[in-house]
N, C-alpha and C positions, 0 to 999 in steps of 0.2 A: 765293165765296158759294154755299151749297148750297140748292137748292130741295128741302126734305125731303118735300114732298107727293108726289113721284114715286119715292121709294125703295121698291124691292120686293126680296124675297128668295125664292129658290126653291132646291130641290135635287132631283136626280134620279139614278137609276142608269142607266148607258148600256151597251149592248153594245159590243163592240170596233168593229164597223162604224160605229155611230153616232158614237162618239168620234173615229174616224179622219176622218169627214166634218167634224166640228167643228174638229179640228186643222188640216185642210187649208184650211178656210175662214178660219182666223185665222193663217195662217203668215206673212203679210207683216210685216216689221219696219220701223219708221219712225224717223227722228230719231237715227240712230246705233244701236249695238248695245245690246241689253238686258243687264242685269247682275244676277247673283244674289249676295247677301251676307247675313250674319247680323248682327243688332244692333238698337239702338233707332231710333226714327224722330223725330229732333229737328226742330223748326220746321215741322211739317206740320199739315194739317187733316184729321181723320177724316171720310170721306165715307159709309162704310157698313160693315156687318159681314155676312159671308157664313158660313152654317153648313151643314154637311153631315156625313154619317156617314163615318168613316174607311174606306178601301177594303179593309182586311183584317179589320175587326171592325165590321160595320154597326150594332152596338148602341152604339158609342162615337161621340159627336158631337164633331167638331172645329170650329174656327172660324178665320176670317181677317178681320182688320181692314184695310180699304183706306184709304189716305191720299193726299192730293194735296199736292204741294209746288210752289206757283206761283213762277215766276221773274220775273214782271212784264213779260215781253216777248212774251206770247202762247204761251209754252211752260210745261210743268209736268212734274214727275216723278210717276209713279204708283207707289205702294208697297203691298205686301201683306205683313202680318205675321201669320204662321200659328202658332196653338197647335194642334199636331197631336194632342195628348192621346195620344201614342204614343211608346214607346221604340224601336219598330221603324220605321225610316224608310220613306217612300214618295215617289214622284215627284209633284211638283205643277207644273202648267202654268198660269201666270197670264196671262190674255188680256185685252186692252183693245180695245174697239171704240168708236169715237166719231164724232159728227157735230156740227159747229158749225152751230147753227140759224140764226145770223145771216149766215154767209158761205157756207154749203153745202159747206165743206171737210169731209172725212171721212177716216178711216184706221183701221188696226189695228196692234197690236204685241203681242208676247208674250215670255215668258221662262220657262225651265224650271229647276227645282232640286230636290234631295232635301230634304224637310222631315222634321224629327224634333224631339221635345221641345216646349218651350213657346214658343219664339221664333225662328222662321226668317223671314228677310226676303227678298223678291223685289222687284226694282226695274226698272221700265221708265222710263228717263230720257229727258228732252228731247222729250216728245210735243208737236209743233208744231201746235197747234189754231188758232192766231191768237186774238186777243181776241174774246170774245163768249160767248153762252149755248151751252154744249156738253152734249149728251146722251152719257152714257157707259154702256156695259154692261161690267162687270168680272166676270171669271169665274175660278173656281178649279177646275181639272180634275185629278183625282187618280188615280194608277195604283199599285195595290199589287201583291201577288204574283199570279202567273198572269194571269188575265183580269179581275181585280177593279178596277172603276172607280167613282168617285163624282164628282159635280159640284155646284157651287153658283154662283150669280151674284147680282148686284145691278144695278139700274139707277138712275142718279142724274143730275140736271141740275146742272151746276156752271158758275158764271160765271168765265171765264178772263180775266185782265187782262193 
């Protein structure tokens, strides 16, 4: 269940040093290894959309839809489906930071993949939040050619069962 009143979207341009700090802060991986794959997102619930300029053409807006796939045991998969609006690929880093408001558990996870075209999917599987109301910050951090970076994120509260 999604509390839509707290969903926010932002985007920003970052220098190399600022992005390196963000990447280091979100480097921990939980619940098994992250996976990158391409394809549709069956049996999931859309939690937010992240928009940002593409890293090699700041005039072109790309978007990523974030989905949750609950397992019913206090874990869920988080999925990011990106429409890069670009035939030239760029690297995307999908970050997940979460805090269970009911249990005080928290964690981070991430996955990186090359995105290109209209449908690239990145998956962070088995996020073990335990049941409860969980605050998530989901981020799409993009690296194009040279030192070109763009970012976008969303915040959402989701009830994990």
